[in-house]
C-alpha positions as CSV (number, residue, x, y, z in Angstrom):
1,X,21.6,14.4,35.5
2,X,25.0,16.1,35.9
3,X,27.1,12.9,35.3
4,X,25.6,12.4,31.8
5,X,26.3,16.0,30.9
6,X,29.9,15.7,31.9
7,X,30.3,12.5,29.8
8,X,29.0,14.6,26.9
9,X,26.1,12.2,26.6
10,X,22.7,13.8,25.8
11,X,19.8,12.3,27.4
12,X,17.2,11.3,24.9
13,X,14.3,13.7,24.0
14,X,11.9,10.8,24.9
15,X,13.4,10.4,28.3
16,X,13.2,14.2,29.0
17,X,9.5,14.2,28.1
18,X,9.0,11.1,30.3
19,X,10.7,12.9,33.1
20,X,8.3,15.8,32.4
21,X,5.3,13.4,32.4
22,X,6.6,12.5,36.1
23,X,6.4,16.0,37.0
24,X,10.1,16.9,36.7
25,X,10.0,20.6,35.4
26,X,13.8,20.1,34.5
27,X,12.8,17.5,31.8
28,X,10.7,19.9,30.1
29,X,13.3,22.7,30.5
30,X,16.0,20.7,28.8
31,X,13.5,19.4,26.1
32,X,12.5,22.9,25.3
33,X,16.0,24.2,25.0
34,X,17.0,21.3,22.7
35,X,14.0,21.5,20.4
36,X,12.8,25.1,20.3
37,X,15.3,26.2,17.5
38,X,14.4,23.4,15.3
39,X,10.7,23.8,15.8
40,X,10.9,27.6,15.4
41,X,12.8,27.4,12.1
42,X,10.2,24.7,10.8
43,X,7.4,27.1,11.7
44,X,9.2,30.1,10.2
45,X,9.8,28.3,7.0
46,X,6.2,27.8,6.6
47,X,4.6,31.0,8.1
48,X,4.9,34.5,6.9
49,X,6.4,36.2,10.0
50,X,8.5,36.0,12.9
51,X,5.7,37.0,15.1
52,X,3.3,34.3,13.8
53,X,6.1,31.7,14.1
54,X,6.6,32.7,17.7
55,X,3.0,32.6,18.6
56,X,2.6,29.2,17.1
57,X,5.7,28.0,18.9
58,X,4.5,29.1,22.3
59,X,1.0,27.6,21.6
60,X,2.6,24.3,20.6
61,X,4.5,24.0,23.7
62,X,1.4,25.1,25.7
63,X,-0.4,22.1,23.8
64,X,2.3,19.8,24.5
65,X,2.1,20.7,28.2
66,X,-1.7,19.9,28.2
67,X,-1.4,16.6,26.4
68,X,1.9,15.6,28.2
69,X,0.0,12.6,29.8
70,X,-0.7,11.3,26.3
71,X,3.0,11.2,25.3
72,X,4.1,7.5,24.5
73,X,7.9,7.2,25.3
74,X,8.2,4.5,22.6
75,X,7.4,7.1,20.0
76,X,9.6,9.9,18.8
77,X,9.3,12.8,20.9
78,X,10.7,15.3,18.3
79,X,8.0,13.7,15.7
80,X,5.3,14.1,18.4
81,X,6.1,17.6,19.0
82,X,6.4,18.5,15.1
83,X,2.8,16.9,14.8
84,X,1.5,19.2,17.6
85,X,3.1,22.3,16.0
86,X,1.8,21.4,12.5
87,X,-1.6,21.0,13.9
88,X,-1.5,24.3,15.9
89,X,-0.2,26.0,12.8
90,X,-3.0,24.5,10.4
91,X,-5.7,25.3,13.1
92,X,-4.5,29.1,13.0
93,X,-4.3,29.2,9.5
94,X,-7.8,28.0,9.3
95,X,-9.1,30.3,11.9
96,X,-7.2,33.4,11.1
97,X,-6.6,32.8,7.5
98,X,-3.0,33.4,8.1
99,X,-1.0,33.6,4.9
100,X,1.6,31.1,4.4
101,X,4.4,31.0,1.8
102,X,2.1,30.4,-1.0
103,X,0.7,33.8,-0.7
104,X,4.0,35.6,-1.0
105,X,3.0,38.3,-3.3
106,X,0.0,39.5,-1.3
107,X,2.1,40.0,1.8
108,X,5.5,40.8,0.8
109,X,5.6,43.9,3.2
110,X,5.4,41.9,6.4
111,X,8.1,39.2,5.3
112,X,11.7,39.1,6.2
113,X,12.8,36.8,3.4
114,X,16.3,36.5,5.0
115,X,14.8,35.1,8.1
116,X,12.7,32.6,6.2
117,X,15.7,31.6,4.1
118,X,17.8,31.3,7.4
119,X,15.2,29.0,8.8
120,X,15.3,26.8,5.8
121,X,19.1,26.7,5.7
122,X,19.0,25.5,9.5
123,X,16.7,22.8,8.5
124,X,18.8,21.9,5.5
125,X,21.9,22.0,7.4
126,X,20.4,19.3,9.9
127,X,19.8,16.9,7.0
128,X,22.6,17.7,4.8
129,X,24.8,14.7,5.9
130,X,21.9,12.3,5.4
131,X,21.6,10.2,2.4
132,X,19.5,11.5,-0.5
133,X,16.5,9.2,0.3
134,X,16.5,10.5,3.9
135,X,16.6,14.0,2.8
136,X,13.6,13.5,0.5
137,X,11.8,11.7,3.2
138,X,12.4,14.6,5.6
139,X,11.4,17.2,3.0
140,X,8.1,15.3,2.3
141,X,7.2,14.7,5.9
142,X,8.3,18.0,7.6
143,X,8.4,20.6,4.8
144,X,5.6,19.5,2.4
145,X,3.4,17.8,5.3
146,X,2.9,14.6,3.4
147,X,0.9,12.0,5.3
148,X,2.3,8.4,5.5
149,X,0.1,7.2,2.7
150,X,1.6,9.6,0.4
151,X,5.1,9.1,1.7
152,X,4.4,5.1,1.1
153,X,3.1,5.7,-2.5
154,X,6.1,7.9,-3.2
155,X,8.6,5.2,-1.8
156,X,6.6,2.2,-3.1
157,X,6.1,0.9,0.4
158,X,3.5,0.6,3.1
159,X,2.4,3.3,5.2
160,X,3.5,1.4,8.3
161,X,7.0,1.0,6.6
162,X,6.9,4.9,5.7
163,X,6.1,5.7,9.6
164,X,9.1,3.4,10.6
165,X,11.5,5.3,8.2
166,X,10.3,8.6,9.4
167,X,10.7,7.5,13.2
168,X,14.4,6.1,12.2
169,X,15.2,9.3,10.3
170,X,14.2,11.4,13.5
171,X,16.4,9.2,15.5
172,X,19.3,9.7,13.2
173,X,18.8,13.6,13.1
174,X,18.7,13.7,16.9
175,X,21.9,11.8,16.9
176,X,23.8,14.1,14.8
177,X,21.9,17.4,16.1
């Protein structure tokens, strides 16, 4: 633990979740610290209030905790976590009919547009140094919720290749962020 930090080398998110699977609470603690902001900003960019974003965030980490045994360290930890958060968000929207960004005019009173903009800016900041194709891929997968079939069609490739591209993209983002 300590040696890696002194070298300025960050342990991979996959490795942290693997430690958590092995009942090391520090693995989760570090994973949470390194992912909560990007996940929160993702949720805030989609949902209409801080409160909703915070609740979905908490519920997402709780779900991650309950499903930690299912995590496959050969897949992207960040991608897996995004998928959990996205599913929690969709479930809540269905159950509670939460208003998302498309219902802006109805719910203008409860929104802090500055915060929503801030969340989007943080996500954009994360991908700004990436090539245009990768930025588009990030946008399609994480901001527009495209599935791999849709991404594949748009990129004129196979769904398996689209999945691999997203996985590589997440690795690149983790390397820079």
